C-alpha positions in Angstrom: 139.8 101.4 132.3 138.6 98.0 131.8 137.7 97.6 128.2 141.3 98.1 128.2 141.7 95.3 130.3 138.9 93.2 128.9 141.0 93.7 125.3 144.3 92.7 126.8 142.6 89.8 127.8 141.1 88.5 125.3 142.3 89.6 122.4 145.7 90.6 122.9 147.0 91.3 119.8 144.6 92.3 117.3 143.5 95.5 119.1 144.3 99.1 119.1 143.9 101.5 122.0 144.9 105.0 121.3 145.2 107.5 124.7 145.5 111.8 123.2 146.5 114.3 125.4 144.4 117.4 126.3 143.4 117.5 122.4 142.8 121.5 121.1 141.6 122.9 117.8 141.5 125.4 114.9 137.5 126.6 115.1 135.4 128.5 117.4 133.1 126.6 119.1 134.9 123.5 118.5 134.3 122.5 122.0 138.3 122.4 123.2 139.6 124.0 125.8 141.0 127.0 124.5 137.5 128.0 123.0 136.1 127.4 126.4 138.7 129.6 127.7 138.1 132.8 125.0 134.4 132.5 125.3 135.3 133.1 128.5 137.5 135.7 128.4 135.0 137.3 126.3 132.6 137.0 128.3 134.3 138.8 131.3 134.3 136.0 133.3 137.0 134.9 135.9 138.4 131.5 135.0 140.2 128.7 137.2 143.6 127.2 136.1 145.6 124.6 137.4 149.0 125.5 138.0 150.2 121.9 138.8 148.7 119.8 136.5 150.7 119.2 133.5 149.5 118.1 129.7 150.8 118.4 126.1 148.6 119.1 124.8 148.0 118.5 120.6 146.2 119.5 118.1 143.1 117.2 116.7 144.8 117.3 113.1 147.6 115.6 114.2 145.1 112.4 116.6 144.1 112.2 113.3 146.6 111.8 111.4 148.3 110.0 113.8 145.3 107.1 113.9 145.2 107.5 110.2 148.6 106.1 110.4 148.2 103.5 113.2 145.0 102.4 111.5 147.5 102.1 108.1 150.4 99.4 110.2 150.0 96.5 111.6 149.7 98.4 115.5 148.3 97.0 118.5 148.1 97.9 122.0 148.3 100.9 124.1 150.1 104.2 122.2 149.7 107.5 123.7 149.5 110.7 121.7 150.8 114.3 122.8 152.0 117.3 121.9 156.4 118.8 122.2 155.7 120.4 124.5 154.6 120.7 128.6 152.6 122.6 130.2 150.7 123.9 133.3 147.1 124.8 132.1 147.6 127.9 133.9 150.8 128.9 131.2 148.1 127.2 128.1 145.8 130.1 129.6 148.2 132.7 129.7 149.8 131.4 125.7 
């Protein structure tokens, strides 16, 4: 957050900050939470998931496309990227 404050103070009209929600992918071993959970399930490990942490996960391809579109405009400031639906981590795990 300190860098965001610095950017806002030093050049308020010339920066683009993107804050994505929980990012997931479609590839095995992509390092996202879904592939990590899948590995854990396949190994028979116990998984612990928060039921009170709510997020709106977004696919990595959507994040990339949003950044490309934002970069091609005069947009500046802070942008939050998120998916359409909100889930707890436990709900995501069950899905």
